[in-house]
C-alpha positions as CSV (number, residue, x, y, z in Angstrom):
1,X,11.8,13.5,19.9
2,X,8.9,11.0,19.3
3,X,7.3,13.4,16.9
4,X,10.4,13.7,14.9
5,X,10.8,9.9,14.7
6,X,7.2,9.5,13.6
7,X,7.6,12.2,11.0
8,X,10.7,10.5,9.6
9,X,8.9,7.1,9.6
10,X,6.0,8.7,7.7
11,X,8.4,10.3,5.2
12,X,10.0,6.9,4.6
13,X,6.6,5.3,4.2
14,X,5.5,7.8,1.6
15,X,8.8,7.5,-0.3
16,X,8.3,3.7,-0.4
17,X,4.7,4.1,-1.5
18,X,5.9,6.3,-4.3
19,X,8.0,3.3,-5.5
20,X,4.8,1.2,-6.2
21,X,3.0,1.3,-9.5
22,X,0.2,3.8,-9.5
23,X,-2.7,1.3,-9.4
24,X,-1.1,-0.8,-6.7
25,X,-0.2,2.3,-4.6
26,X,-3.8,3.4,-4.9
27,X,-5.1,-0.1,-4.0
28,X,-2.9,-0.2,-0.9
29,X,-4.1,3.2,0.3
30,X,-7.7,2.4,-0.3
31,X,-7.4,-1.0,1.4
32,X,-5.4,0.1,4.5
33,X,-6.3,3.7,4.9
34,X,-9.9,3.8,3.7
35,X,-11.0,0.2,4.6
36,X,-11.9,-1.0,1.1
37,X,-12.5,-4.7,0.8
38,X,-10.8,-6.8,-1.8
39,X,-14.1,-7.1,-3.6
40,X,-14.5,-3.3,-3.5
41,X,-11.0,-2.9,-5.0
42,X,-11.8,-5.6,-7.6
43,X,-14.9,-3.7,-8.7
44,X,-13.1,-0.4,-8.7
45,X,-10.1,-1.6,-10.7
46,X,-11.9,-4.1,-12.9
47,X,-9.7,-7.1,-11.9
48,X,-10.5,-10.4,-10.2
49,X,-10.3,-10.5,-6.4
50,X,-7.4,-12.9,-6.7
51,X,-5.4,-10.3,-8.7
52,X,-6.2,-7.7,-6.0
53,X,-5.0,-10.1,-3.3
54,X,-1.8,-10.7,-5.1
55,X,-1.3,-6.9,-5.7
56,X,-1.8,-6.2,-2.0
57,X,0.5,-9.1,-0.9
58,X,3.3,-8.1,-3.2
59,X,2.9,-4.4,-2.5
60,X,3.1,-5.0,1.3
61,X,6.2,-7.1,0.8
62,X,7.8,-4.4,-1.4
63,X,7.0,-1.8,1.3
64,X,8.4,-4.0,4.0
65,X,11.6,-4.5,2.0
66,X,11.8,-0.7,1.3
67,X,11.3,0.2,5.0
68,X,13.9,-2.4,6.0
69,X,11.6,-4.2,8.5
C-alpha cells in the first residue's frame, strides 16, 4: 500500500511540475534533484542570482499550492 501511495504522490508531483514554465521547471529540478547552487543556475540560464532565487521561491509556492499542502 505504501508503494501505491508513493507512486500516486510522485505522479501528482510530476503533473504539478509540468504546470511550471519550462525554464523554471528545469531550474527546480536542477536545484533540488541535482544540487545546483543558485549561482550555478544563474550562470546556466544567464539571469542574475536574485532572479533565480525568485524563480525557485515562486515555483515552490506554485508546487505547494498544486499539491494541496
